[in-house]
Residue frames as a rotation matrix with the C-alpha (Angstrom) as fourth column:
UNK 1
0.300 0.926 0.229 1.33
0.378 0.105 -0.920 26.01
-0.876 0.363 -0.318 1.93
UNK 2
-0.820 -0.546 -0.168 1.74
0.023 -0.326 0.945 26.36
-0.571 0.771 0.280 -1.81
UNK 3
0.368 0.923 -0.111 -0.69
-0.036 -0.105 -0.994 27.53
-0.929 0.370 -0.005 -4.47
UNK 4
-0.330 -0.402 0.854 -0.28
0.810 0.344 0.474 26.45
-0.484 0.849 0.212 -8.06
UNK 5
-0.545 0.052 -0.837 -0.25
-0.131 -0.991 0.023 29.74
-0.828 0.122 0.547 -10.00
UNK 6
-0.914 0.214 -0.346 -1.83
-0.342 0.054 0.938 28.10
0.219 0.975 0.023 -13.07
UNK 7
-0.465 0.748 -0.474 -4.57
0.371 0.651 0.662 25.94
0.804 0.132 -0.580 -11.52
UNK 8
-0.092 0.389 0.917 -5.09
-0.699 -0.681 0.218 27.62
0.709 -0.621 0.334 -8.14
UNK 9
0.617 0.280 -0.736 -4.83
0.189 0.855 0.484 24.26
0.764 -0.437 0.474 -6.37
UNK 10
0.356 -0.442 0.823 -3.66
-0.884 -0.445 0.144 24.64
0.303 -0.779 -0.549 -2.78
UNK 11
0.370 -0.338 -0.866 -1.20
0.198 0.939 -0.282 22.02
0.908 -0.067 0.414 -1.54
UNK 12
-0.166 -0.357 0.919 -0.70
-0.808 -0.485 -0.334 21.81
0.565 -0.799 -0.208 2.21
UNK 13
0.018 0.119 -0.993 -0.17
0.406 0.906 0.116 19.18
0.914 -0.405 -0.032 4.89
UNK 14
0.552 0.242 0.798 -1.31
-0.517 -0.651 0.555 20.39
0.654 -0.719 -0.234 8.31
UNK 15
-0.527 -0.818 -0.232 0.93
-0.196 0.383 -0.903 19.68
0.827 -0.430 -0.362 11.28
UNK 16
-0.971 0.233 -0.052 -1.89
0.092 0.165 -0.982 19.72
-0.220 -0.959 -0.181 13.82
UNK 17
-0.216 0.972 0.093 -5.64
0.940 0.182 0.288 19.59
0.263 0.150 -0.953 14.34
UNK 18
-0.390 0.141 -0.910 -7.38
0.510 -0.789 -0.341 22.99
-0.767 -0.597 0.235 14.47
UNK 19
0.743 0.620 0.251 -8.74
0.601 -0.453 -0.659 25.93
-0.295 0.641 -0.709 12.53
UNK 20
-0.378 -0.923 -0.068 -6.41
0.699 -0.333 0.633 27.81
-0.607 0.192 0.771 10.23
UNK 21
0.659 0.534 -0.529 -7.18
0.132 -0.775 -0.619 31.27
-0.740 0.338 -0.581 8.83
UNK 22
-0.337 -0.730 0.594 -5.82
0.776 0.142 0.615 31.71
-0.534 0.668 0.519 5.30
UNK 23
0.545 0.419 -0.726 -5.75
-0.111 -0.822 -0.558 34.81
-0.831 0.385 -0.402 3.11
UNK 24
-0.095 -0.506 0.858 -4.95
0.866 0.383 0.322 34.46
-0.492 0.773 0.401 -0.58
UNK 25
0.269 0.114 -0.956 -4.03
-0.221 -0.959 -0.177 37.44
-0.937 0.259 -0.233 -2.72
UNK 26
0.137 -0.205 0.969 -4.04
0.913 0.405 -0.043 37.43
-0.384 0.891 0.242 -6.52
UNK 27
0.230 -0.142 -0.963 -2.65
-0.123 -0.986 0.117 40.16
-0.965 0.091 -0.244 -8.68
UNK 28
0.702 -0.022 0.712 -2.30
0.689 0.272 -0.672 40.94
-0.179 0.962 0.206 -12.37
UNK 29
-0.342 -0.912 0.226 0.35
0.924 -0.371 -0.099 43.57
0.174 0.175 0.969 -11.73
UNK 30
-0.736 0.123 0.665 -1.99
-0.033 -0.989 0.145 46.56
0.676 0.085 0.732 -11.61
UNK 31
0.149 0.830 0.537 -4.88
-0.844 -0.176 0.506 45.26
0.515 -0.529 0.675 -9.52
UNK 32
-0.868 -0.369 -0.333 -5.08
-0.144 0.827 -0.543 42.77
0.476 -0.423 -0.771 -6.68
UNK 33
0.264 0.953 0.150 -7.83
-0.667 0.068 0.742 40.95
0.697 -0.296 0.653 -4.84
UNK 34
-0.837 -0.495 0.234 -7.78
-0.501 0.521 -0.691 39.07
0.220 -0.695 -0.684 -1.54
UNK 35
0.312 0.879 -0.361 -9.97
-0.466 0.473 0.748 36.23
0.828 -0.065 0.557 -0.32
UNK 36
-0.617 -0.459 0.639 -9.95
-0.777 0.226 -0.588 34.91
0.125 -0.859 -0.496 3.25
UNK 37
0.429 0.738 -0.521 -11.19
-0.493 0.675 0.550 31.51
0.757 0.021 0.653 4.35
UNK 38
0.048 -0.328 0.943 -10.81
-0.960 0.246 0.134 29.03
-0.276 -0.912 -0.304 7.19
UNK 39
-0.069 -0.131 -0.989 -9.46
-0.429 0.899 -0.089 25.51
0.901 0.418 -0.118 6.86
UNK 40
0.355 0.246 0.902 -10.67
-0.928 0.214 0.306 23.20
-0.117 -0.946 0.304 9.62
UNK 41
-0.338 -0.543 -0.768 -8.57
-0.502 0.795 -0.341 20.11
0.796 0.270 -0.542 10.26
UNK 42
0.578 0.604 0.549 -10.37
-0.807 0.320 0.497 17.41
0.125 -0.730 0.672 12.27
UNK 43
-0.490 -0.676 0.551 -8.87
-0.760 0.640 0.109 14.40
-0.427 -0.365 -0.827 13.95
UNK 44
0.064 0.438 -0.897 -9.45
-0.722 0.641 0.261 11.13
0.689 0.630 0.358 12.13
UNK 45
0.005 0.025 1.000 -10.51
-0.927 0.374 -0.005 8.34
-0.374 -0.927 0.024 14.49
UNK 46
-0.865 -0.333 -0.376 -9.65
-0.428 0.881 0.204 4.68
0.264 0.337 -0.904 14.20
UNK 47
0.059 0.976 0.211 -12.92
-0.997 0.047 0.064 2.71
0.052 -0.214 0.975 13.99
UNK 48
0.845 0.216 0.489 -11.80
-0.281 0.958 0.064 -0.88
-0.454 -0.191 0.870 13.34
UNK 49
-0.356 -0.882 -0.308 -9.10
-0.851 0.170 0.497 -3.20
-0.386 0.439 -0.811 12.08
UNK 50
0.846 0.523 -0.105 -9.43
-0.514 0.745 -0.425 -6.15
-0.144 0.413 0.899 9.72
UNK 51
-0.189 -0.912 0.364 -6.96
-0.717 0.382 0.583 -9.03
-0.671 -0.151 -0.726 9.92
UNK 52
0.790 0.372 -0.488 -6.39
-0.610 0.563 -0.558 -11.45
0.068 0.738 0.671 7.04
UNK 53
-0.500 0.760 -0.416 -6.66
-0.019 0.470 0.882 -14.31
0.866 0.449 -0.221 6.86
UNK 54
-0.059 0.571 0.819 -9.54
-0.937 -0.315 0.152 -14.58
0.345 -0.758 0.553 9.32
UNK 55
0.852 0.282 0.441 -9.26
-0.413 0.880 0.236 -18.40
-0.321 -0.383 0.866 9.39
UNK 56
-0.121 -0.905 -0.407 -6.13
-0.955 0.218 -0.200 -20.59
0.270 0.364 -0.891 9.39
UNK 57
0.961 0.250 0.115 -5.84
-0.271 0.934 0.234 -24.36
-0.049 -0.257 0.965 9.29
UNK 58
0.099 -0.995 0.002 -2.45
-0.951 -0.095 -0.293 -25.62
0.292 0.027 -0.956 10.45
UNK 59
0.570 -0.110 -0.814 -0.87
0.190 0.982 0.001 -29.03
0.799 -0.155 0.581 10.96
UNK 60
0.918 -0.339 -0.205 1.02
0.206 -0.033 0.978 -29.57
-0.338 -0.940 0.039 14.20
UNK 61
0.024 -0.998 -0.057 4.38
0.633 -0.028 0.774 -27.81
-0.774 -0.055 0.631 13.84
UNK 62
-0.125 -0.012 0.992 3.25
0.945 -0.307 0.115 -25.78
0.303 0.952 0.049 10.82
UNK 63
-0.315 -0.027 -0.949 3.55
0.491 -0.860 -0.139 -21.97
-0.812 -0.510 0.284 10.86
UNK 64
-0.013 0.301 0.953 1.83
0.932 -0.341 0.121 -19.32
0.362 0.890 -0.276 8.79
UNK 65
-0.879 -0.357 -0.317 2.11
0.437 -0.869 -0.231 -15.54
-0.193 -0.342 0.920 8.82
UNK 66
0.264 0.891 -0.370 -0.82
0.547 -0.454 -0.703 -13.18
-0.794 -0.017 -0.608 9.15
UNK 67
-0.136 -0.358 0.924 -0.89
0.991 -0.064 0.121 -11.58
0.016 0.932 0.363 5.70
UNK 68
-0.577 -0.082 0.813 -2.32
0.274 -0.957 0.097 -8.14
0.770 0.279 0.575 6.49
UNK 69
-0.210 0.557 -0.804 -3.83
0.893 -0.225 -0.390 -5.82
-0.398 -0.800 -0.450 9.06
UNK 70
-0.513 0.134 0.848 -5.88
0.526 -0.732 0.433 -2.91
0.678 0.669 0.305 7.72
UNK 71
-0.687 0.280 -0.671 -6.98
0.507 -0.477 -0.718 0.05
-0.520 -0.833 0.186 9.85
UNK 72
-0.206 0.719 0.664 -10.33
0.786 -0.283 0.550 1.71
0.583 0.635 -0.507 9.02
UNK 73
-0.918 -0.212 -0.335 -11.14
0.366 -0.778 -0.510 5.31
-0.152 -0.591 0.792 10.00
UNK 74
-0.174 0.933 -0.314 -14.30
0.576 -0.162 -0.801 7.33
-0.799 -0.321 -0.509 10.61
UNK 75
-0.026 0.153 -0.988 -13.75
-0.560 -0.821 -0.113 9.39
-0.828 0.550 0.108 7.46
UNK 76
0.871 0.491 0.017 -13.95
-0.294 0.548 -0.783 6.30
-0.394 0.677 0.622 5.23
UNK 77
0.322 -0.832 -0.452 -10.22
-0.823 -0.010 -0.567 5.91
0.467 0.555 -0.688 4.66
UNK 78
0.975 -0.123 0.182 -8.09
0.010 0.851 0.525 2.88
-0.220 -0.510 0.831 5.38
UNK 79
0.341 -0.922 -0.182 -4.40
-0.877 -0.243 -0.414 2.08
0.338 0.301 -0.892 5.61
UNK 80
0.547 -0.272 -0.792 -2.19
0.191 0.961 -0.198 -0.99
0.815 -0.043 0.578 5.94
UNK 81
0.736 -0.299 0.607 -0.65
-0.676 -0.316 0.665 -1.49
-0.008 -0.900 -0.435 9.37
UNK 82
-0.213 -0.883 -0.419 2.78
-0.688 0.440 -0.577 -3.06
0.694 0.165 -0.701 9.84
UNK 83
0.472 0.391 -0.790 2.47
0.160 0.844 0.513 -6.44
0.867 -0.369 0.336 11.57
UNK 84
-0.429 -0.742 -0.516 5.14
0.703 0.084 -0.706 -5.32
0.567 -0.665 0.485 14.06
UNK 85
-0.762 0.197 0.617 2.85
-0.367 -0.916 -0.161 -2.43
0.534 -0.349 0.770 15.15
UNK 86
0.335 0.940 -0.059 0.27
-0.568 0.252 0.784 -4.91
0.752 -0.229 0.618 16.48
UNK 87
-0.601 -0.402 0.691 0.16
-0.785 0.459 -0.416 -7.11
-0.150 -0.792 -0.592 19.56
UNK 88
-0.099 0.460 -0.882 -0.99
-0.540 0.720 0.436 -10.72
0.836 0.519 0.177 19.53
UNK 89
-0.539 -0.029 0.842 -2.48
-0.793 0.354 -0.495 -13.16
-0.284 -0.935 -0.214 22.01
UNK 90
-0.556 0.338 -0.759 -3.61
-0.221 0.820 0.527 -16.78
0.801 0.461 -0.382 21.78
UNK 91
0.225 0.705 0.672 -6.56
-0.923 -0.068 0.380 -17.90
0.313 -0.706 0.636 23.89
UNK 92
0.946 0.021 0.325 -5.05
-0.136 0.932 0.337 -21.42
-0.296 -0.363 0.884 23.91
UNK 93
0.320 -0.905 -0.280 -1.25
-0.946 -0.319 -0.051 -21.24
-0.043 0.282 -0.959 23.84
UNK 94
-0.282 -0.364 0.888 -1.18
-0.380 0.892 0.245 -25.03
-0.881 -0.268 -0.389 24.23
UNK 95
0.462 0.531 0.711 -2.87
0.495 0.511 -0.703 -25.28
-0.736 0.677 -0.027 20.82
UNK 96
0.448 -0.310 0.839 -1.46
0.770 -0.343 -0.538 -22.37
0.455 0.887 0.085 18.81
UNK 97
0.047 -0.507 -0.861 1.16
0.692 -0.605 0.394 -19.74
-0.721 -0.614 0.322 19.58
UNK 98
0.779 0.142 0.611 1.69
0.561 -0.592 -0.578 -16.39
0.280 0.793 -0.541 17.91
UNK 99
-0.216 -0.945 -0.246 4.93
0.974 -0.225 0.011 -14.40
-0.065 -0.238 0.969 17.68
UNK 100
0.009 0.142 -0.990 5.34
0.341 -0.931 -0.131 -10.64
-0.940 -0.336 -0.057 17.97
UNK 101
-0.803 -0.319 -0.503 5.74
-0.345 -0.440 0.829 -10.57
-0.486 0.839 0.243 14.17
UNK 102
0.046 0.958 -0.283 2.35
-0.914 -0.073 -0.398 -12.24
-0.402 0.277 0.872 13.54
UNK 103
-0.491 -0.230 -0.840 3.51
-0.595 0.793 0.131 -15.79
0.636 0.564 -0.526 12.84
UNK 104
0.338 0.687 0.643 1.01
-0.928 0.356 0.107 -18.36
-0.156 -0.633 0.758 14.08
UNK 105
-0.607 -0.606 -0.514 2.24
-0.637 0.758 -0.142 -21.91
0.476 0.241 -0.846 14.86
UNK 106
0.598 0.783 -0.171 0.21
-0.575 0.568 0.588 -25.04
0.558 -0.253 0.790 15.55
UNK 107
-0.459 -0.868 0.191 1.69
-0.732 0.248 -0.635 -26.83
0.504 -0.431 -0.749 18.56
UNK 108
0.251 0.637 0.729 -1.03
-0.933 0.361 0.006 -29.06
-0.260 -0.682 0.684 19.95
UNK 109
-0.918 -0.355 -0.178 -0.38
-0.382 0.912 0.148 -32.75
0.110 0.204 -0.973 20.29
UNK 110
-0.171 0.953 0.249 -3.77
-0.723 0.050 -0.689 -34.12
-0.669 -0.298 0.681 19.43
UNK 111
-0.747 0.023 0.665 -5.51
0.342 0.871 0.354 -36.97
-0.571 0.491 -0.658 17.68
UNK 112
0.203 0.843 0.498 -8.27
0.976 -0.131 -0.176 -34.68
-0.084 0.521 -0.849 16.42
UNK 113
-0.150 -0.198 0.969 -8.58
0.478 -0.872 -0.104 -31.03
0.866 0.447 0.226 15.40
UNK 114
-0.021 0.087 -0.996 -8.15
0.950 -0.309 -0.047 -28.42
-0.312 -0.947 -0.076 18.12
UNK 115
0.390 0.282 0.877 -9.21
0.645 -0.763 -0.041 -24.77
0.658 0.581 -0.479 17.83
UNK 116
-0.262 -0.429 -0.864 -7.74
0.852 -0.524 0.002 -21.52
-0.453 -0.736 0.503 19.12
UNK 117
0.803 0.458 0.382 -8.47
0.570 -0.778 -0.266 -17.82
0.175 0.431 -0.885 18.67
UNK 118
-0.413 -0.905 -0.106 -5.64
0.910 -0.414 -0.011 -15.36
-0.034 -0.101 0.994 18.02
UNK 119
0.739 0.609 -0.286 -6.55
0.615 -0.784 -0.080 -11.80
-0.273 -0.117 -0.955 19.04
UNK 120
-0.322 -0.779 0.538 -4.76
0.899 -0.430 -0.086 -9.03
0.298 0.456 0.839 17.14
UNK 121
0.595 0.481 -0.644 -4.73
0.693 -0.713 0.107 -5.57
-0.408 -0.510 -0.757 18.73
UNK 122
-0.308 -0.636 0.707 -3.66
0.822 -0.552 -0.139 -2.23
0.479 0.539 0.693 17.30
UNK 123
0.354 0.350 -0.867 -3.49
0.793 -0.604 0.080 1.03
-0.496 -0.716 -0.492 19.25
UNK 124
-0.431 -0.408 0.805 -3.44
0.748 -0.661 0.066 4.50
0.505 0.630 0.589 17.71
UNK 125
-0.582 0.145 0.800 -3.82
-0.286 -0.958 -0.034 7.75
0.761 -0.248 0.599 19.66
UNK 126
-0.840 0.138 0.525 -4.92
-0.504 0.163 -0.848 5.84
-0.203 -0.977 -0.067 22.81
UNK 127
0.312 0.948 -0.060 -7.64
-0.895 0.272 -0.354 3.99
-0.320 0.164 0.933 20.86
UNK 128
-0.765 -0.566 0.307 -7.27
-0.473 0.818 0.327 0.20
-0.436 0.105 -0.894 20.66
UNK 129
0.378 0.830 -0.410 -9.13
-0.920 0.285 -0.269 -1.98
-0.107 0.479 0.871 18.17
UNK 130
-0.512 -0.512 0.689 -9.03
-0.474 0.838 0.271 -5.76
-0.716 -0.188 -0.672 17.85
UNK 131
0.385 0.572 -0.724 -9.86
-0.896 0.419 -0.146 -8.49
0.220 0.705 0.675 15.37
UNK 132
0.177 -0.269 0.947 -9.40
-0.561 0.763 0.321 -12.25
-0.809 -0.588 -0.016 15.54
UNK 133
-0.267 -0.261 -0.928 -8.03
-0.860 0.500 0.107 -15.15
0.436 0.826 -0.357 13.56
UNK 134
0.659 0.485 0.575 -9.71
-0.661 0.739 0.134 -18.52
-0.360 -0.468 0.807 14.07
UNK 135
-0.309 -0.859 -0.407 -7.08
-0.926 0.370 -0.078 -21.25
0.218 0.353 -0.910 14.05
UNK 136
0.864 0.455 0.216 -7.67
-0.485 0.866 0.117 -24.97
-0.134 -0.207 0.969 13.65
UNK 137
-0.256 -0.967 0.007 -4.71
-0.960 0.255 0.120 -27.21
-0.118 0.024 -0.993 14.41
UNK 138
0.804 0.555 -0.214 -4.93
-0.590 0.791 -0.161 -30.66
0.080 0.255 0.964 12.84
UNK 139
-0.121 -0.793 0.597 -2.91
-0.586 0.543 0.602 -33.80
-0.801 -0.277 -0.530 13.26
UNK 140
0.329 0.261 -0.908 -2.46
-0.941 0.173 -0.291 -35.21
0.081 0.950 0.303 9.78
UNK 141
-0.169 -0.388 -0.906 -0.73
-0.232 0.909 -0.346 -38.29
0.958 0.152 -0.243 11.23
UNK 142
0.411 0.393 0.823 -2.57
-0.862 -0.128 0.491 -39.15
0.298 -0.911 0.286 14.48
UNK 143
-0.684 -0.718 -0.129 -1.00
-0.594 0.651 -0.472 -41.67
0.422 -0.246 -0.872 16.78
């Protein structure tokens, strides 16, 4: 913990959740004064994730990468999540597949459009949240 001697701003990154008793002393050389206070550090909880894009249209054999996954927390903050930190699952692997790096590929052999849902999951502190990407696989040259 550091206190800026000019502004009085306290700079500190807690290592754990809990209550921390702090006593600050100021002095002008001849007199001093102390002030005690408690800093309470609460756990921030993951509330949702948002995956972009939420809709993909692919031709057979075409691949596109999920562009972002954003985690949202109960204190109103958000952060970008690495695609490799997520898990992926296709509800129709015969229509669209998804790699562990978030690349979605249209693989259906079809004469018309076929749909699939890719579920993206992210787990933090034993809490898992999911979002989906709706995928439409088209055959631009039907047989």
